[in-house]
C-alpha positions, -999 to +999 in steps of 0.1 A: +671-877+336+644-873+357+632-834+360+615-821+394+589-798+388+564-773+406+544-743+407+549-719+433+520-687+435+541-663+456+516-634+452+485-623+440+483-631+403+519-643+401+525-683+388+560-696+390+569-729+375+600-747+387+625-770+372+653-785+392+673-805+360+701-828+374+728-842+357+726-848+317+760-857+306+779-838+293+752-811+310+763-802+350+727-785+353+717-781+386+699-800+408+694-781+434+685-748+427+658-745+401+647-728+366+621-700+373+591-699+346+570-664+357+537-664+337+531-635+322+551-609+339+548-585+318+519-568+294+539-561+264+512-563+240+503-526+234+521-495+225+562-508+217+575-539+235+611-529+233+611-499+250+582-506+276+604-539+285+638-517+285+621-499+308+606-521+328+639-537+338+655-505+351+666-501+383+661-538+396+700-546+401+704-564+369+727-552+341+712-532+309+695-559+284+712-572+256+686-582+223+692-617+207+676-654+203+685-684+227+718-699+211+707-728+184+737-756+205+732-763+244+757-745+264+755-733+301+768-707+324+788-713+353+798-678+367+763-658+368+722-667+367+708-655+339+672-638+329+654-636+300+624-619+289+600-626+262+594-596+236+588-612+205+569-644+192+566-673+211+580-705+226+567-739+230+569-775+229+548-803+213+556-839+228+565-849+194+570-821+169+584-790+194+565-767+169+540-738+173+533-709+149+523-675+164+504-648+144+514-611+156+496-585+130+520-552+127+497-526+108+485-544+072+510-571+080+505-603+095+542-622+105+545-660+117+571-669+142+581-702+149+604-713+178+614-741+205+638-742+231+650-770+253+667-772+290+692-792+302+704-816+271+686-839+254+651-852+267+655-821+287+620-803+293+609-778+270+589-747+282+557-731+269+566-691+271+547-662+259+554-624+250+555-607+290+571-642+304+608-644+322+631-671+325+657-670+350+681-699+342+708-709+376+745-716+369+748-747+350+715-751+338+721-763+299+696-745+269+691-741+231+669-730+206+653-765+186+638-741+161+634-704+155+621-685+126+625-648+122+605-629+148+612-645+181+635-622+203+642-615+239+663-593+268+688-609+281+704-599+320+727-608+346+729-599+383+750-567+388+773-585+409+780-610+384+776-592+349+801-611+331+791-641+318+812-674+303+799-701+281+805-738+281+794-767+256+811-798+273+813-816+305+827-792+332+860-790+342+864-789+382+867-749+382+837-748+364+820-770+388+835-753+420+823-720+403+788-736+397+789-743+436+801-711+443+778-688+421+761-662+448+720-662+441+709-627+424+705-604+456+671-590+436+644-604+419+649-596+379+615-582+372+605-569+409+639-559+419+639-551+457+602-550+457+591-580+457+551-583+462+559-615+485+577-617+516+594-648+515+622-637+490+644-660+471+642-690+493+608-692+485+612-694+448+638-718+448+622-738+475+603-774+464+571-769+463+548-800+457+560-821+427+533-828+398 
Protein backbone atom coordinates (compact mmCIF):
# COMPACT_ATOMS: atom_id res chain seq x y z
CA UNK A 1 0.00 0.00 0.00
CA UNK A 2 1.44 3.36 -1.02
CA UNK A 3 -0.04 6.42 0.66
CA UNK A 4 0.38 9.67 -1.26
CA UNK A 5 1.30 12.46 1.14
CA UNK A 6 1.41 16.20 0.70
CA UNK A 7 1.35 19.45 2.66
CA UNK A 8 -0.50 22.63 1.80
CA UNK A 9 -0.59 26.04 3.43
CA UNK A 10 -3.88 27.59 2.31
CA UNK A 11 -3.50 30.71 4.48
CA UNK A 12 -0.97 32.34 6.77
CA UNK A 13 -0.44 30.28 9.89
CA UNK A 14 -2.42 27.27 8.62
CA UNK A 15 -0.69 24.02 7.65
CA UNK A 16 -2.66 21.00 6.46
CA UNK A 17 -1.08 17.60 5.81
CA UNK A 18 -2.83 15.37 3.28
CA UNK A 19 -2.89 11.57 3.14
CA UNK A 20 -4.44 9.92 0.08
CA UNK A 21 -4.83 6.34 1.33
CA UNK A 22 -5.54 3.59 -1.22
CA UNK A 23 -7.46 0.39 -0.67
CA UNK A 24 -5.86 -1.92 1.86
CA UNK A 25 -8.01 -5.05 2.08
CA UNK A 26 -10.38 -5.44 3.70
CA UNK A 27 -10.66 -1.66 4.07
CA UNK A 28 -11.70 0.46 1.08
CA UNK A 29 -10.02 3.68 2.28
CA UNK A 30 -10.19 6.59 -0.15
CA UNK A 31 -7.51 7.27 -2.77
CA UNK A 32 -9.48 10.21 -4.23
CA UNK A 33 -10.23 12.20 -1.08
CA UNK A 34 -7.50 12.86 1.50
CA UNK A 35 -7.31 12.46 5.22
CA UNK A 36 -6.56 16.01 6.41
CA UNK A 37 -4.40 16.89 9.40
CA UNK A 38 -4.74 20.54 10.44
CA UNK A 39 -1.85 21.44 12.71
CA UNK A 40 -2.61 23.58 15.77
CA UNK A 41 -6.00 24.71 14.53
CA UNK A 42 -6.84 26.13 17.99
CA UNK A 43 -4.90 26.90 21.17
CA UNK A 44 -6.34 24.76 23.98
CA UNK A 45 -3.47 25.18 26.41
CA UNK A 46 -5.17 27.87 28.49
CA UNK A 47 -8.35 27.75 30.54
CA UNK A 48 -10.83 24.88 30.19
CA UNK A 49 -9.95 23.10 26.91
CA UNK A 50 -13.32 21.37 26.62
CA UNK A 51 -15.30 24.58 27.10
CA UNK A 52 -13.05 26.41 24.65
CA UNK A 53 -13.33 23.59 22.11
CA UNK A 54 -17.12 23.41 22.45
CA UNK A 55 -17.50 27.13 21.77
CA UNK A 56 -14.98 26.93 18.94
CA UNK A 57 -17.04 24.25 17.17
CA UNK A 58 -20.34 26.13 17.36
CA UNK A 59 -21.98 27.49 14.20
CA UNK A 60 -19.55 25.79 11.84
CA UNK A 61 -22.15 23.70 10.01
CA UNK A 62 -21.23 20.50 11.83
CA UNK A 63 -22.98 18.55 14.60
CA UNK A 64 -22.58 19.06 18.31
CA UNK A 65 -19.48 17.18 19.48
CA UNK A 66 -19.23 13.89 21.27
CA UNK A 67 -16.23 13.28 23.53
CA UNK A 68 -14.30 10.05 23.66
CA UNK A 69 -11.36 8.11 22.28
CA UNK A 70 -10.67 6.46 18.97
CA UNK A 71 -11.86 2.84 18.97
CA UNK A 72 -9.10 0.24 19.48
CA UNK A 73 -10.00 -1.60 16.28
CA UNK A 74 -9.93 -0.66 12.61
CA UNK A 75 -13.26 0.70 11.45
CA UNK A 76 -14.57 3.11 8.84
CA UNK A 77 -17.68 5.05 7.95
CA UNK A 78 -19.44 5.07 4.58
CA UNK A 79 -22.16 7.72 4.88
CA UNK A 80 -20.38 10.67 6.49
CA UNK A 81 -17.10 12.48 6.90
CA UNK A 82 -15.78 12.59 10.46
CA UNK A 83 -13.74 15.33 12.11
CA UNK A 84 -11.75 14.86 15.32
CA UNK A 85 -10.39 17.69 17.47
CA UNK A 86 -7.74 16.63 19.98
CA UNK A 87 -8.64 18.15 23.36
CA UNK A 88 -6.36 16.25 25.73
CA UNK A 89 -3.22 14.16 25.53
CA UNK A 90 -1.14 13.41 22.44
CA UNK A 91 -1.12 10.84 19.68
CA UNK A 92 2.03 9.86 17.84
CA UNK A 93 3.98 7.17 16.10
CA UNK A 94 7.58 6.10 16.17
CA UNK A 95 8.56 3.73 13.39
CA UNK A 96 8.92 0.70 15.61
CA UNK A 97 7.23 1.32 18.94
CA UNK A 98 4.43 3.77 18.05
CA UNK A 99 4.76 5.34 21.47
CA UNK A 100 4.97 8.77 23.07
CA UNK A 101 4.67 9.96 26.64
CA UNK A 102 3.30 13.44 27.22
CA UNK A 103 3.08 15.11 30.62
CA UNK A 104 0.22 17.45 31.48
CA UNK A 105 0.36 19.38 34.75
CA UNK A 106 -2.98 19.88 36.46
CA UNK A 107 -2.53 21.89 39.64
CA UNK A 108 -0.09 19.86 41.75
CA UNK A 109 -0.62 16.62 39.83
CA UNK A 110 1.15 15.45 36.69
CA UNK A 111 -0.63 12.91 34.49
CA UNK A 112 1.04 10.83 31.79
CA UNK A 113 -0.71 10.15 28.49
CA UNK A 114 0.23 7.53 25.91
CA UNK A 115 -1.55 6.83 22.63
CA UNK A 116 -1.05 6.09 18.96
CA UNK A 117 -3.58 5.94 16.12
CA UNK A 118 -3.30 4.28 12.72
CA UNK A 119 -5.18 5.13 9.53
CA UNK A 120 -5.87 2.93 6.52
CA UNK A 121 -5.50 -0.49 8.13
CA UNK A 122 -2.36 -2.52 8.74
CA UNK A 123 0.79 -0.79 7.43
CA UNK A 124 -1.17 2.46 7.10
CA UNK A 125 0.22 5.82 8.24
CA UNK A 126 0.21 6.87 11.89
CA UNK A 127 -0.09 10.61 12.30
CA UNK A 128 1.46 12.56 15.18
CA UNK A 129 -1.08 15.01 16.52
CA UNK A 130 -1.11 17.32 19.51
CA UNK A 131 -3.78 19.07 21.57
CA UNK A 132 -5.47 21.63 19.32
CA UNK A 133 -4.87 19.67 16.11
CA UNK A 134 -7.78 18.65 13.91
CA UNK A 135 -8.20 15.54 11.75
CA UNK A 136 -10.80 15.25 8.98
CA UNK A 137 -11.48 11.68 7.82
CA UNK A 138 -13.20 11.05 4.49
CA UNK A 139 -15.65 8.15 4.11
CA UNK A 140 -14.03 4.75 3.71
CA UNK A 141 -10.79 5.48 5.57
CA UNK A 142 -10.12 3.00 8.36
CA UNK A 143 -8.79 4.22 11.69
CA UNK A 144 -8.03 2.73 15.11
CA UNK A 145 -6.18 3.45 18.33
CA UNK A 146 -3.07 1.32 18.65
CA UNK A 147 -2.67 2.23 22.31
CA UNK A 148 -4.09 4.74 24.75
CA UNK A 149 -3.55 5.20 28.45
CA UNK A 150 -5.93 7.44 30.40
CA UNK A 151 -6.19 11.07 29.48
CA UNK A 152 -6.30 11.08 25.70
CA UNK A 153 -9.57 12.56 24.49
CA UNK A 154 -11.00 14.02 21.30
CA UNK A 155 -14.20 15.70 20.17
CA UNK A 156 -15.90 14.10 17.17
CA UNK A 157 -18.29 15.87 14.79
CA UNK A 158 -20.05 15.24 11.46
CA UNK A 159 -21.40 17.58 8.76
CA UNK A 160 -24.94 18.77 9.42
CA UNK A 161 -26.01 17.46 6.02
CA UNK A 162 -24.88 13.92 6.98
CA UNK A 163 -25.29 13.89 10.79
CA UNK A 164 -25.64 10.13 11.20
CA UNK A 165 -22.81 7.67 10.95
CA UNK A 166 -22.49 3.96 10.31
CA UNK A 167 -19.59 1.70 11.23
CA UNK A 168 -17.99 -1.13 9.32
CA UNK A 169 -14.99 -3.31 10.17
CA UNK A 170 -15.00 -5.71 7.23
CA UNK A 171 -14.85 -5.79 3.43
CA UNK A 172 -17.37 -3.26 2.12
CA UNK A 173 -20.56 -4.46 0.50
CA UNK A 174 -21.59 -3.08 -2.92
CA UNK A 175 -24.01 -0.78 -1.12
CA UNK A 176 -21.29 0.52 1.18
CA UNK A 177 -18.98 1.18 -1.78
CA UNK A 178 -21.79 3.12 -3.42
CA UNK A 179 -22.34 5.07 -0.20
CA UNK A 180 -18.67 6.05 -0.10
CA UNK A 181 -18.72 7.15 -3.74
CA UNK A 182 -21.90 9.19 -3.30
CA UNK A 183 -21.20 10.67 0.15
CA UNK A 184 -21.39 14.47 -0.25
CA UNK A 185 -18.41 16.58 0.62
CA UNK A 186 -18.91 18.89 3.62
CA UNK A 187 -20.33 22.29 2.74
CA UNK A 188 -18.28 24.03 5.40
CA UNK A 189 -14.93 23.57 7.10
CA UNK A 190 -15.27 21.98 10.57
CA UNK A 191 -12.84 24.47 12.12
CA UNK A 192 -13.51 27.66 10.14
CA UNK A 193 -17.10 27.17 8.98
CA UNK A 194 -17.95 29.12 5.83
CA UNK A 195 -15.45 31.84 6.78
CA UNK A 196 -12.35 30.01 5.65
CA UNK A 197 -9.35 32.36 5.59
CA UNK A 198 -8.50 31.18 2.06
CA UNK A 199 -10.34 31.48 -1.24
CA UNK A 200 -9.98 27.98 -2.68
CA UNK A 201 -12.48 26.24 -0.38
CA UNK A 202 -12.55 22.46 -0.19
CA UNK A 203 -11.17 22.16 -3.72
CA UNK A 204 -7.87 23.54 -2.46
CA UNK A 205 -7.72 21.15 0.48
CA UNK A 206 -8.57 17.97 -1.38
CA UNK A 207 -6.45 18.52 -4.49
CA UNK A 208 -3.17 16.67 -4.49
CA UNK A 209 -0.22 18.76 -3.36
CA UNK A 210 3.38 18.03 -4.16
CA UNK A 211 4.25 14.60 -2.82
CA UNK A 212 6.88 14.11 -0.16
